[in-house]
mmJSON file of the N, C-alpha and C atoms, coordinates in Angstrom:
{"data_MODEL":{"atom_site":{
"group_PDB":["ATOM","ATOM","ATOM","ATOM","ATOM","ATOM","ATOM","ATOM","ATOM","ATOM","ATOM","ATOM","ATOM","ATOM","ATOM","ATOM","ATOM","ATOM","ATOM","ATOM","ATOM","ATOM","ATOM","ATOM","ATOM","ATOM","ATOM","ATOM","ATOM","ATOM","ATOM","ATOM","ATOM","ATOM","ATOM","ATOM","ATOM","ATOM","ATOM","ATOM","ATOM","ATOM","ATOM","ATOM","ATOM","ATOM","ATOM","ATOM","ATOM","ATOM","ATOM","ATOM","ATOM","ATOM","ATOM","ATOM","ATOM","ATOM","ATOM","ATOM","ATOM","ATOM","ATOM","ATOM","ATOM","ATOM","ATOM","ATOM","ATOM","ATOM","ATOM","ATOM","ATOM","ATOM","ATOM","ATOM","ATOM","ATOM","ATOM","ATOM","ATOM","ATOM","ATOM","ATOM","ATOM","ATOM","ATOM","ATOM","ATOM","ATOM","ATOM","ATOM","ATOM","ATOM","ATOM","ATOM","ATOM","ATOM","ATOM","ATOM","ATOM","ATOM","ATOM","ATOM","ATOM","ATOM","ATOM","ATOM","ATOM","ATOM","ATOM","ATOM","ATOM","ATOM","ATOM","ATOM","ATOM","ATOM","ATOM","ATOM","ATOM","ATOM","ATOM","ATOM","ATOM","ATOM","ATOM","ATOM","ATOM","ATOM","ATOM","ATOM","ATOM","ATOM","ATOM","ATOM","ATOM","ATOM","ATOM","ATOM","ATOM","ATOM","ATOM","ATOM","ATOM","ATOM","ATOM","ATOM","ATOM","ATOM","ATOM","ATOM","ATOM","ATOM","ATOM","ATOM","ATOM","ATOM","ATOM","ATOM","ATOM","ATOM","ATOM","ATOM","ATOM","ATOM","ATOM","ATOM","ATOM","ATOM","ATOM","ATOM","ATOM","ATOM","ATOM","ATOM","ATOM","ATOM","ATOM","ATOM","ATOM","ATOM","ATOM","ATOM","ATOM","ATOM","ATOM","ATOM","ATOM","ATOM","ATOM","ATOM","ATOM","ATOM","ATOM","ATOM","ATOM","ATOM","ATOM","ATOM","ATOM","ATOM","ATOM","ATOM","ATOM","ATOM","ATOM","ATOM","ATOM","ATOM","ATOM","ATOM","ATOM","ATOM","ATOM","ATOM","ATOM","ATOM","ATOM","ATOM","ATOM","ATOM","ATOM","ATOM","ATOM","ATOM","ATOM","ATOM","ATOM","ATOM","ATOM"],
"id":[1,2,3,4,5,6,7,8,9,10,11,12,13,14,15,16,17,18,19,20,21,22,23,24,25,26,27,28,29,30,31,32,33,34,35,36,37,38,39,40,41,42,43,44,45,46,47,48,49,50,51,52,53,54,55,56,57,58,59,60,61,62,63,64,65,66,67,68,69,70,71,72,73,74,75,76,77,78,79,80,81,82,83,84,85,86,87,88,89,90,91,92,93,94,95,96,97,98,99,100,101,102,103,104,105,106,107,108,109,110,111,112,113,114,115,116,117,118,119,120,121,122,123,124,125,126,127,128,129,130,131,132,133,134,135,136,137,138,139,140,141,142,143,144,145,146,147,148,149,150,151,152,153,154,155,156,157,158,159,160,161,162,163,164,165,166,167,168,169,170,171,172,173,174,175,176,177,178,179,180,181,182,183,184,185,186,187,188,189,190,191,192,193,194,195,196,197,198,199,200,201,202,203,204,205,206,207,208,209,210,211,212,213,214,215,216,217,218,219,220,221,222,223,224,225,226,227,228,229,230,231],
"type_symbol":["N","C","C","N","C","C","N","C","C","N","C","C","N","C","C","N","C","C","N","C","C","N","C","C","N","C","C","N","C","C","N","C","C","N","C","C","N","C","C","N","C","C","N","C","C","N","C","C","N","C","C","N","C","C","N","C","C","N","C","C","N","C","C","N","C","C","N","C","C","N","C","C","N","C","C","N","C","C","N","C","C","N","C","C","N","C","C","N","C","C","N","C","C","N","C","C","N","C","C","N","C","C","N","C","C","N","C","C","N","C","C","N","C","C","N","C","C","N","C","C","N","C","C","N","C","C","N","C","C","N","C","C","N","C","C","N","C","C","N","C","C","N","C","C","N","C","C","N","C","C","N","C","C","N","C","C","N","C","C","N","C","C","N","C","C","N","C","C","N","C","C","N","C","C","N","C","C","N","C","C","N","C","C","N","C","C","N","C","C","N","C","C","N","C","C","N","C","C","N","C","C","N","C","C","N","C","C","N","C","C","N","C","C","N","C","C","N","C","C","N","C","C","N","C","C","N","C","C","N","C","C"],
"label_atom_id":["N","CA","C","N","CA","C","N","CA","C","N","CA","C","N","CA","C","N","CA","C","N","CA","C","N","CA","C","N","CA","C","N","CA","C","N","CA","C","N","CA","C","N","CA","C","N","CA","C","N","CA","C","N","CA","C","N","CA","C","N","CA","C","N","CA","C","N","CA","C","N","CA","C","N","CA","C","N","CA","C","N","CA","C","N","CA","C","N","CA","C","N","CA","C","N","CA","C","N","CA","C","N","CA","C","N","CA","C","N","CA","C","N","CA","C","N","CA","C","N","CA","C","N","CA","C","N","CA","C","N","CA","C","N","CA","C","N","CA","C","N","CA","C","N","CA","C","N","CA","C","N","CA","C","N","CA","C","N","CA","C","N","CA","C","N","CA","C","N","CA","C","N","CA","C","N","CA","C","N","CA","C","N","CA","C","N","CA","C","N","CA","C","N","CA","C","N","CA","C","N","CA","C","N","CA","C","N","CA","C","N","CA","C","N","CA","C","N","CA","C","N","CA","C","N","CA","C","N","CA","C","N","CA","C","N","CA","C","N","CA","C","N","CA","C","N","CA","C","N","CA","C","N","CA","C","N","CA","C","N","CA","C","N","CA","C","N","CA","C"],
"label_alt_id":[null,null,null,null,null,null,null,null,null,null,null,null,null,null,null,null,null,null,null,null,null,null,null,null,null,null,null,null,null,null,null,null,null,null,null,null,null,null,null,null,null,null,null,null,null,null,null,null,null,null,null,null,null,null,null,null,null,null,null,null,null,null,null,null,null,null,null,null,null,null,null,null,null,null,null,null,null,null,null,null,null,null,null,null,null,null,null,null,null,null,null,null,null,null,null,null,null,null,null,null,null,null,null,null,null,null,null,null,null,null,null,null,null,null,null,null,null,null,null,null,null,null,null,null,null,null,null,null,null,null,null,null,null,null,null,null,null,null,null,null,null,null,null,null,null,null,null,null,null,null,null,null,null,null,null,null,null,null,null,null,null,null,null,null,null,null,null,null,null,null,null,null,null,null,null,null,null,null,null,null,null,null,null,null,null,null,null,null,null,null,null,null,null,null,null,null,null,null,null,null,null,null,null,null,null,null,null,null,null,null,null,null,null,null,null,null,null,null,null,null,null,null,null,null,null,null,null,null,null,null,null],
"label_comp_id":["MET","MET","MET","PRO","PRO","PRO","LYS","LYS","LYS","THR","THR","THR","PRO","PRO","PRO","ALA","ALA","ALA","LEU","LEU","LEU","VAL","VAL","VAL","LEU","LEU","LEU","ALA","ALA","ALA","LEU","LEU","LEU","LEU","LEU","LEU","GLU","GLU","GLU","GLU","GLU","GLU","ARG","ARG","ARG","ASP","ASP","ASP","ASP","ASP","ASP","PRO","PRO","PRO","VAL","VAL","VAL","ASP","ASP","ASP","ALA","ALA","ALA","VAL","VAL","VAL","VAL","VAL","VAL","HIS","HIS","HIS","ALA","ALA","ALA","PHE","PHE","PHE","ASP","ASP","ASP","SER","SER","SER","ALA","ALA","ALA","ALA","ALA","ALA","ARG","ARG","ARG","ASP","ASP","ASP","LEU","LEU","LEU","VAL","VAL","VAL","ALA","ALA","ALA","SER","SER","SER","GLY","GLY","GLY","ASP","ASP","ASP","ALA","ALA","ALA","ASP","ASP","ASP","VAL","VAL","VAL","PHE","PHE","PHE","ALA","ALA","ALA","ALA","ALA","ALA","TRP","TRP","TRP","VAL","VAL","VAL","GLU","GLU","GLU","GLY","GLY","GLY","ALA","ALA","ALA","PHE","PHE","PHE","LEU","LEU","LEU","LEU","LEU","LEU","ALA","ALA","ALA","ARG","ARG","ARG","THR","THR","THR","THR","THR","THR","ARG","ARG","ARG","ASP","ASP","ASP","PRO","PRO","PRO","GLU","GLU","GLU","PRO","PRO","PRO","MET","MET","MET","ARG","ARG","ARG","SER","SER","SER","ALA","ALA","ALA","GLY","GLY","GLY","ARG","ARG","ARG","THR","THR","THR","LEU","LEU","LEU","ALA","ALA","ALA","ALA","ALA","ALA","GLN","GLN","GLN","LEU","LEU","LEU","ALA","ALA","ALA","ALA","ALA","ALA","ALA","ALA","ALA","ARG","ARG","ARG"],
"label_asym_id":["A","A","A","A","A","A","A","A","A","A","A","A","A","A","A","A","A","A","A","A","A","A","A","A","A","A","A","A","A","A","A","A","A","A","A","A","A","A","A","A","A","A","A","A","A","A","A","A","A","A","A","A","A","A","A","A","A","A","A","A","A","A","A","A","A","A","A","A","A","A","A","A","A","A","A","A","A","A","A","A","A","A","A","A","A","A","A","A","A","A","A","A","A","A","A","A","A","A","A","A","A","A","A","A","A","A","A","A","A","A","A","A","A","A","A","A","A","A","A","A","A","A","A","A","A","A","A","A","A","A","A","A","A","A","A","A","A","A","A","A","A","A","A","A","A","A","A","A","A","A","A","A","A","A","A","A","A","A","A","A","A","A","A","A","A","A","A","A","A","A","A","A","A","A","A","A","A","A","A","A","A","A","A","A","A","A","A","A","A","A","A","A","A","A","A","A","A","A","A","A","A","A","A","A","A","A","A","A","A","A","A","A","A","A","A","A","A","A","A","A","A","A","A","A","A","A","A","A","A","A","A"],
"label_entity_id":["1","1","1","1","1","1","1","1","1","1","1","1","1","1","1","1","1","1","1","1","1","1","1","1","1","1","1","1","1","1","1","1","1","1","1","1","1","1","1","1","1","1","1","1","1","1","1","1","1","1","1","1","1","1","1","1","1","1","1","1","1","1","1","1","1","1","1","1","1","1","1","1","1","1","1","1","1","1","1","1","1","1","1","1","1","1","1","1","1","1","1","1","1","1","1","1","1","1","1","1","1","1","1","1","1","1","1","1","1","1","1","1","1","1","1","1","1","1","1","1","1","1","1","1","1","1","1","1","1","1","1","1","1","1","1","1","1","1","1","1","1","1","1","1","1","1","1","1","1","1","1","1","1","1","1","1","1","1","1","1","1","1","1","1","1","1","1","1","1","1","1","1","1","1","1","1","1","1","1","1","1","1","1","1","1","1","1","1","1","1","1","1","1","1","1","1","1","1","1","1","1","1","1","1","1","1","1","1","1","1","1","1","1","1","1","1","1","1","1","1","1","1","1","1","1","1","1","1","1","1","1"],
"label_seq_id":[1,1,1,2,2,2,3,3,3,4,4,4,5,5,5,6,6,6,7,7,7,8,8,8,9,9,9,10,10,10,11,11,11,12,12,12,13,13,13,14,14,14,15,15,15,16,16,16,17,17,17,18,18,18,19,19,19,20,20,20,21,21,21,22,22,22,23,23,23,24,24,24,25,25,25,26,26,26,27,27,27,28,28,28,29,29,29,30,30,30,31,31,31,32,32,32,33,33,33,34,34,34,35,35,35,36,36,36,37,37,37,38,38,38,39,39,39,40,40,40,41,41,41,42,42,42,43,43,43,44,44,44,45,45,45,46,46,46,47,47,47,48,48,48,49,49,49,50,50,50,51,51,51,52,52,52,53,53,53,54,54,54,55,55,55,56,56,56,57,57,57,58,58,58,59,59,59,60,60,60,61,61,61,62,62,62,63,63,63,64,64,64,65,65,65,66,66,66,67,67,67,68,68,68,69,69,69,70,70,70,71,71,71,72,72,72,73,73,73,74,74,74,75,75,75,76,76,76,77,77,77],
"pdbx_PDB_ins_code":[null,null,null,null,null,null,null,null,null,null,null,null,null,null,null,null,null,null,null,null,null,null,null,null,null,null,null,null,null,null,null,null,null,null,null,null,null,null,null,null,null,null,null,null,null,null,null,null,null,null,null,null,null,null,null,null,null,null,null,null,null,null,null,null,null,null,null,null,null,null,null,null,null,null,null,null,null,null,null,null,null,null,null,null,null,null,null,null,null,null,null,null,null,null,null,null,null,null,null,null,null,null,null,null,null,null,null,null,null,null,null,null,null,null,null,null,null,null,null,null,null,null,null,null,null,null,null,null,null,null,null,null,null,null,null,null,null,null,null,null,null,null,null,null,null,null,null,null,null,null,null,null,null,null,null,null,null,null,null,null,null,null,null,null,null,null,null,null,null,null,null,null,null,null,null,null,null,null,null,null,null,null,null,null,null,null,null,null,null,null,null,null,null,null,null,null,null,null,null,null,null,null,null,null,null,null,null,null,null,null,null,null,null,null,null,null,null,null,null,null,null,null,null,null,null,null,null,null,null,null,null],
"Cartn_x":[108.079,109.504,109.43,110.35,110.231,110.583,109.978,110.321,111.614,112.089,113.568,113.991,113.383,113.981,114.256,113.185,113.522,114.412,114.38,115.318,116.776,116.96,118.329,118.885,118.255,118.535,118.822,118.087,118.31,119.636,119.711,121.152,122.302,122.304,123.227,123.564,122.691,122.913,123.361,123.462,124.062,125.384,126.059,127.644,127.881,129.007,129.384,130.293,131.192,131.877,130.952,131.022,130.042,130.566,131.905,132.21,131.767,131.767,131.428,129.902,129.195,127.974,127.175,127.905,127.527,127.851,128.908,129.21,128.125,127.863,126.909,125.466,125.085,123.783,123.675,124.772,124.904,124.676,125.616,125.796,124.225,123.782,122.416,121.223,121.429,120.769,121.013,122.403,122.623,122.236,122.228,121.655,120.222,119.307,118.109,117.71,118.392,118.442,118.366,119.571,119.523,118.579,118.096,116.917,115.727,115.271,114.054,113.858,115.103,114.926,114.619,114.538,114.191,115.018,115.256,115.873,115.385,114.014,113.402,113.8,114.264,114.693,115.783,116.707,117.709,117.66,116.454,116.351,116.453,115.901,116.068,117.491,118.252,119.815,120.634,120.584,121.678,120.764,119.997,119.02,120.042,121.046,121.864,122.314,122.816,123.393,122.218,121.145,120.032,119.51,119.215,118.961,119.824,121.024,122.074,122.1,121.975,121.813,120.752,119.667,118.386,118.316,118.855,118.653,119.584,120.822,121.78,121.661,120.68,120.536,121.772,122.475,124.027,124.047,124.42,124.309,125.649,126.652,127.801,127.683,126.978,126.869,126.308,125.47,125.168,126.294,127.082,128.205,129.238,129.582,130.227,130.028,128.778,128.321,128.507,128.216,128.585,129.977,130.802,132.4,132.883,132.187,132.605,132.32,131.06,130.601,131.376,131.681,132.624,133.957,134.406,135.78,135.731,134.723,134.636,134.388,133.57,133.335,134.691,135.431,136.755,137.66,137.755,138.668,138.251,136.917,136.459,136.645,137.219,137.442,138.499],
"Cartn_y":[83.539,83.708,84.516,85.725,86.346,85.521,85.883,85.21,85.684,85.179,85.034,86.599,87.536,88.925,89.441,89.642,90.383,89.567,88.203,87.57,87.813,87.618,87.697,89.051,90.136,91.488,91.642,91.085,91.223,90.391,89.505,88.652,89.364,89.864,90.648,92.03,92.364,93.72,93.626,92.135,91.996,92.032,92.194,92.311,93.46,94.108,95.394,94.9,93.838,93.436,92.503,92.698,92.005,90.487,90.108,88.775,88.024,88.689,88.083,88.016,88.985,88.795,87.597,87.461,86.3,84.946,84.817,83.453,83.377,84.565,84.675,84.143,84.629,84.309,82.747,82.171,80.788,79.996,80.534,79.675,79.704,80.727,80.818,79.734,79.76,78.957,77.512,77.109,75.813,75.433,76.435,76.095,75.938,76.62,76.514,75.301,74.758,73.343,72.179,72.334,71.331,71.451,72.697,72.921,72.478,72.741,72.58,71.444,71.035,69.988,70.643,71.892,72.728,73.973,74.54,75.685,76.342,76.553,77.191,78.562,79.228,80.808,80.871,79.93,79.953,79.136,78.616,77.679,78.311,79.541,80.158,80.615,80.937,81.284,80.153,79.071,78.057,76.746,76.665,75.339,74.129,73.85,72.924,72.54,73.568,73.346,72.898,73.526,73.329,71.837,71.355,70.105,69.007,69.169,68.326,68.265,69.455,69.639,68.813,69.083,68.453,66.943,66.454,65.08,64.235,64.833,64.171,64.348,65.421,65.878,66.378,67.04,67.535,68.838,69.904,71.24,71.811,70.803,71.313,71.851,71.394,71.998,73.428,73.689,75.172,76.031,75.543,76.23,76.304,75.374,75.18,76.286,76.345,77.47,78.869,78.98,80.447,80.673,79.869,80.095,80.334,79.682,79.78,81.274,81.639,83.005,84.069,83.766,84.78,84.797,83.87,83.917,84.684,84.318,85.185,86.651,86.983,88.418,89.066,88.168,88.821,88.808,88.155,88.187,89.666,89.793,90.999,92.301,92.163,93.68,94.48],
"Cartn_z":[78.343,77.978,76.579,76.345,75.103,73.908,72.8,71.452,71.024,69.827,69.316,69.386,68.532,68.456,69.895,70.594,71.801,72.793,72.826,73.615,73.017,71.871,71.143,71.712,71.367,71.716,73.267,74.063,75.35,75.887,75.387,75.69,75.119,73.822,73.289,74.052,74.646,75.332,76.746,77.221,78.484,78.575,77.433,77.239,76.517,76.892,76.074,74.839,74.945,73.794,73.127,71.556,70.6,70.678,70.815,70.655,71.916,73.096,74.469,74.238,73.877,73.699,72.91,71.883,71.039,71.833,72.448,73.116,74.348,74.855,75.953,75.427,74.385,73.969,73.419,72.914,72.622,73.9,74.646,76.184,76.706,76.699,77.37,76.607,75.232,74.407,74.759,75.044,75.432,76.844,77.711,78.981,79.059,78.163,78.038,77.661,76.559,75.901,77.131,77.936,79.004,79.923,80.447,81.344,80.953,79.491,79.163,78.222,77.589,76.468,75.06,74.973,73.777,73.71,72.723,72.462,71.305,71.075,69.968,69.617,70.785,70.545,69.576,69.346,68.351,67.162,67.034,65.911,64.539,64.447,63.177,62.856,64.039,63.746,63.297,64.034,63.911,63.853,62.978,62.738,62.884,62.213,62.179,63.551,64.134,65.477,66.305,66.381,67.074,67.0,65.6,65.361,66.042,65.671,66.302,67.906,68.581,70.018,70.237,69.605,70.202,70.047,68.769,68.749,69.435,69.693,70.632,71.921,72.38,73.733,74.378,73.337,74.077,73.503,74.578,74.123,73.353,73.507,72.686,71.258,70.379,69.115,69.367,70.077,70.371,70.753,71.723,72.117,71.067,70.272,69.134,68.063,67.92,66.98,67.551,68.745,69.15,69.411,69.567,69.499,68.22,67.18,65.835,65.358,65.734,65.269,65.974,67.255,67.945,67.366,66.987,66.382,64.969,64.291,63.012,63.278,64.223,64.613,65.022,65.948,66.374,65.255,64.307,63.198,62.083,62.394,61.438,62.227,63.391,63.958,63.311],
"occupancy":[1.0,1.0,1.0,1.0,1.0,1.0,1.0,1.0,1.0,1.0,1.0,1.0,1.0,1.0,1.0,1.0,1.0,1.0,1.0,1.0,1.0,1.0,1.0,1.0,1.0,1.0,1.0,1.0,1.0,1.0,1.0,1.0,1.0,1.0,1.0,1.0,1.0,1.0,1.0,1.0,1.0,1.0,1.0,1.0,1.0,1.0,1.0,1.0,1.0,1.0,1.0,1.0,1.0,1.0,1.0,1.0,1.0,1.0,1.0,1.0,1.0,1.0,1.0,1.0,1.0,1.0,1.0,1.0,1.0,1.0,1.0,1.0,1.0,1.0,1.0,1.0,1.0,1.0,1.0,1.0,1.0,1.0,1.0,1.0,1.0,1.0,1.0,1.0,1.0,1.0,1.0,1.0,1.0,1.0,1.0,1.0,1.0,1.0,1.0,1.0,1.0,1.0,1.0,1.0,1.0,1.0,1.0,1.0,1.0,1.0,1.0,1.0,1.0,1.0,1.0,1.0,1.0,1.0,1.0,1.0,1.0,1.0,1.0,1.0,1.0,1.0,1.0,1.0,1.0,1.0,1.0,1.0,1.0,1.0,1.0,1.0,1.0,1.0,1.0,1.0,1.0,1.0,1.0,1.0,1.0,1.0,1.0,1.0,1.0,1.0,1.0,1.0,1.0,1.0,1.0,1.0,1.0,1.0,1.0,1.0,1.0,1.0,1.0,1.0,1.0,1.0,1.0,1.0,1.0,1.0,1.0,1.0,1.0,1.0,1.0,1.0,1.0,1.0,1.0,1.0,1.0,1.0,1.0,1.0,1.0,1.0,1.0,1.0,1.0,1.0,1.0,1.0,1.0,1.0,1.0,1.0,1.0,1.0,1.0,1.0,1.0,1.0,1.0,1.0,1.0,1.0,1.0,1.0,1.0,1.0,1.0,1.0,1.0,1.0,1.0,1.0,1.0,1.0,1.0,1.0,1.0,1.0,1.0,1.0,1.0,1.0,1.0,1.0,1.0,1.0,1.0],
"B_iso_or_equiv":[0.0,0.0,0.0,0.0,0.0,0.0,0.0,0.0,0.0,0.0,0.0,0.0,0.0,0.0,0.0,0.0,0.0,0.0,0.0,0.0,0.0,0.0,0.0,0.0,0.0,0.0,0.0,0.0,0.0,0.0,0.0,0.0,0.0,0.0,0.0,0.0,0.0,0.0,0.0,0.0,0.0,0.0,0.0,0.0,0.0,0.0,0.0,0.0,0.0,0.0,0.0,0.0,0.0,0.0,0.0,0.0,0.0,0.0,0.0,0.0,0.0,0.0,0.0,0.0,0.0,0.0,0.0,0.0,0.0,0.0,0.0,0.0,0.0,0.0,0.0,0.0,0.0,0.0,0.0,0.0,0.0,0.0,0.0,0.0,0.0,0.0,0.0,0.0,0.0,0.0,0.0,0.0,0.0,0.0,0.0,0.0,0.0,0.0,0.0,0.0,0.0,0.0,0.0,0.0,0.0,0.0,0.0,0.0,0.0,0.0,0.0,0.0,0.0,0.0,0.0,0.0,0.0,0.0,0.0,0.0,0.0,0.0,0.0,0.0,0.0,0.0,0.0,0.0,0.0,0.0,0.0,0.0,0.0,0.0,0.0,0.0,0.0,0.0,0.0,0.0,0.0,0.0,0.0,0.0,0.0,0.0,0.0,0.0,0.0,0.0,0.0,0.0,0.0,0.0,0.0,0.0,0.0,0.0,0.0,0.0,0.0,0.0,0.0,0.0,0.0,0.0,0.0,0.0,0.0,0.0,0.0,0.0,0.0,0.0,0.0,0.0,0.0,0.0,0.0,0.0,0.0,0.0,0.0,0.0,0.0,0.0,0.0,0.0,0.0,0.0,0.0,0.0,0.0,0.0,0.0,0.0,0.0,0.0,0.0,0.0,0.0,0.0,0.0,0.0,0.0,0.0,0.0,0.0,0.0,0.0,0.0,0.0,0.0,0.0,0.0,0.0,0.0,0.0,0.0,0.0,0.0,0.0,0.0,0.0,0.0,0.0,0.0,0.0,0.0,0.0,0.0],
"pdbx_formal_charge":[null,null,null,null,null,null,null,null,null,null,null,null,null,null,null,null,null,null,null,null,null,null,null,null,null,null,null,null,null,null,null,null,null,null,null,null,null,null,null,null,null,null,null,null,null,null,null,null,null,null,null,null,null,null,null,null,null,null,null,null,null,null,null,null,null,null,null,null,null,null,null,null,null,null,null,null,null,null,null,null,null,null,null,null,null,null,null,null,null,null,null,null,null,null,null,null,null,null,null,null,null,null,null,null,null,null,null,null,null,null,null,null,null,null,null,null,null,null,null,null,null,null,null,null,null,null,null,null,null,null,null,null,null,null,null,null,null,null,null,null,null,null,null,null,null,null,null,null,null,null,null,null,null,null,null,null,null,null,null,null,null,null,null,null,null,null,null,null,null,null,null,null,null,null,null,null,null,null,null,null,null,null,null,null,null,null,null,null,null,null,null,null,null,null,null,null,null,null,null,null,null,null,null,null,null,null,null,null,null,null,null,null,null,null,null,null,null,null,null,null,null,null,null,null,null,null,null,null,null,null,null],
"auth_seq_id":[1,1,1,2,2,2,3,3,3,4,4,4,5,5,5,6,6,6,7,7,7,8,8,8,9,9,9,10,10,10,11,11,11,12,12,12,13,13,13,14,14,14,15,15,15,16,16,16,17,17,17,18,18,18,19,19,19,20,20,20,21,21,21,22,22,22,23,23,23,24,24,24,25,25,25,26,26,26,27,27,27,28,28,28,29,29,29,30,30,30,31,31,31,32,32,32,33,33,33,34,34,34,35,35,35,36,36,36,37,37,37,38,38,38,39,39,39,40,40,40,41,41,41,42,42,42,43,43,43,44,44,44,45,45,45,46,46,46,47,47,47,48,48,48,49,49,49,50,50,50,51,51,51,52,52,52,53,53,53,54,54,54,55,55,55,56,56,56,57,57,57,58,58,58,59,59,59,60,60,60,61,61,61,62,62,62,63,63,63,64,64,64,65,65,65,66,66,66,67,67,67,68,68,68,69,69,69,70,70,70,71,71,71,72,72,72,73,73,73,74,74,74,75,75,75,76,76,76,77,77,77],
"auth_comp_id":["MET","MET","MET","PRO","PRO","PRO","LYS","LYS","LYS","THR","THR","THR","PRO","PRO","PRO","ALA","ALA","ALA","LEU","LEU","LEU","VAL","VAL","VAL","LEU","LEU","LEU","ALA","ALA","ALA","LEU","LEU","LEU","LEU","LEU","LEU","GLU","GLU","GLU","GLU","GLU","GLU","ARG","ARG","ARG","ASP","ASP","ASP","ASP","ASP","ASP","PRO","PRO","PRO","VAL","VAL","VAL","ASP","ASP","ASP","ALA","ALA","ALA","VAL","VAL","VAL","VAL","VAL","VAL","HIS","HIS","HIS","ALA","ALA","ALA","PHE","PHE","PHE","ASP","ASP","ASP","SER","SER","SER","ALA","ALA","ALA","ALA","ALA","ALA","ARG","ARG","ARG","ASP","ASP","ASP","LEU","LEU","LEU","VAL","VAL","VAL","ALA","ALA","ALA","SER","SER","SER","GLY","GLY","GLY","ASP","ASP","ASP","ALA","ALA","ALA","ASP","ASP","ASP","VAL","VAL","VAL","PHE","PHE","PHE","ALA","ALA","ALA","ALA","ALA","ALA","TRP","TRP","TRP","VAL","VAL","VAL","GLU","GLU","GLU","GLY","GLY","GLY","ALA","ALA","ALA","PHE","PHE","PHE","LEU","LEU","LEU","LEU","LEU","LEU","ALA","ALA","ALA","ARG","ARG","ARG","THR","THR","THR","THR","THR","THR","ARG","ARG","ARG","ASP","ASP","ASP","PRO","PRO","PRO","GLU","GLU","GLU","PRO","PRO","PRO","MET","MET","MET","ARG","ARG","ARG","SER","SER","SER","ALA","ALA","ALA","GLY","GLY","GLY","ARG","ARG","ARG","THR","THR","THR","LEU","LEU","LEU","ALA","ALA","ALA","ALA","ALA","ALA","GLN","GLN","GLN","LEU","LEU","LEU","ALA","ALA","ALA","ALA","ALA","ALA","ALA","ALA","ALA","ARG","ARG","ARG"],
"auth_asym_id":["A","A","A","A","A","A","A","A","A","A","A","A","A","A","A","A","A","A","A","A","A","A","A","A","A","A","A","A","A","A","A","A","A","A","A","A","A","A","A","A","A","A","A","A","A","A","A","A","A","A","A","A","A","A","A","A","A","A","A","A","A","A","A","A","A","A","A","A","A","A","A","A","A","A","A","A","A","A","A","A","A","A","A","A","A","A","A","A","A","A","A","A","A","A","A","A","A","A","A","A","A","A","A","A","A","A","A","A","A","A","A","A","A","A","A","A","A","A","A","A","A","A","A","A","A","A","A","A","A","A","A","A","A","A","A","A","A","A","A","A","A","A","A","A","A","A","A","A","A","A","A","A","A","A","A","A","A","A","A","A","A","A","A","A","A","A","A","A","A","A","A","A","A","A","A","A","A","A","A","A","A","A","A","A","A","A","A","A","A","A","A","A","A","A","A","A","A","A","A","A","A","A","A","A","A","A","A","A","A","A","A","A","A","A","A","A","A","A","A","A","A","A","A","A","A","A","A","A","A","A","A"],
"auth_atom_id":["N","CA","C","N","CA","C","N","CA","C","N","CA","C","N","CA","C","N","CA","C","N","CA","C","N","CA","C","N","CA","C","N","CA","C","N","CA","C","N","CA","C","N","CA","C","N","CA","C","N","CA","C","N","CA","C","N","CA","C","N","CA","C","N","CA","C","N","CA","C","N","CA","C","N","CA","C","N","CA","C","N","CA","C","N","CA","C","N","CA","C","N","CA","C","N","CA","C","N","CA","C","N","CA","C","N","CA","C","N","CA","C","N","CA","C","N","CA","C","N","CA","C","N","CA","C","N","CA","C","N","CA","C","N","CA","C","N","CA","C","N","CA","C","N","CA","C","N","CA","C","N","CA","C","N","CA","C","N","CA","C","N","CA","C","N","CA","C","N","CA","C","N","CA","C","N","CA","C","N","CA","C","N","CA","C","N","CA","C","N","CA","C","N","CA","C","N","CA","C","N","CA","C","N","CA","C","N","CA","C","N","CA","C","N","CA","C","N","CA","C","N","CA","C","N","CA","C","N","CA","C","N","CA","C","N","CA","C","N","CA","C","N","CA","C","N","CA","C","N","CA","C","N","CA","C","N","CA","C","N","CA","C","N","CA","C","N","CA","C"],
"pdbx_PDB_model_num":[1,1,1,1,1,1,1,1,1,1,1,1,1,1,1,1,1,1,1,1,1,1,1,1,1,1,1,1,1,1,1,1,1,1,1,1,1,1,1,1,1,1,1,1,1,1,1,1,1,1,1,1,1,1,1,1,1,1,1,1,1,1,1,1,1,1,1,1,1,1,1,1,1,1,1,1,1,1,1,1,1,1,1,1,1,1,1,1,1,1,1,1,1,1,1,1,1,1,1,1,1,1,1,1,1,1,1,1,1,1,1,1,1,1,1,1,1,1,1,1,1,1,1,1,1,1,1,1,1,1,1,1,1,1,1,1,1,1,1,1,1,1,1,1,1,1,1,1,1,1,1,1,1,1,1,1,1,1,1,1,1,1,1,1,1,1,1,1,1,1,1,1,1,1,1,1,1,1,1,1,1,1,1,1,1,1,1,1,1,1,1,1,1,1,1,1,1,1,1,1,1,1,1,1,1,1,1,1,1,1,1,1,1,1,1,1,1,1,1,1,1,1,1,1,1,1,1,1,1,1,1]
}}}
C-alpha cells in the first residue's frame, strides 16, 4: 500500500471537484479503518479524528473530519 503522500494525492486526483476529493479521501480512510483496524495513512493529517476513530473502533470521526474540511473548502470558493 502506498504511504501517505502518494496515497493522498492518488485519492484526491480521483475526483475533479476539490470538495468531493476531500470527502472521498476521508471516506476511503474510514473504509480502511473498518477493513483493517488501522488508518495510518491519515494519522499525520487528522491525528485527533484518527485516534478517536481507532480507540472507539468507529469510523465516524474520520468521516466527520472529512466533511468539516470539505465544508471549509467549499466556503472558501
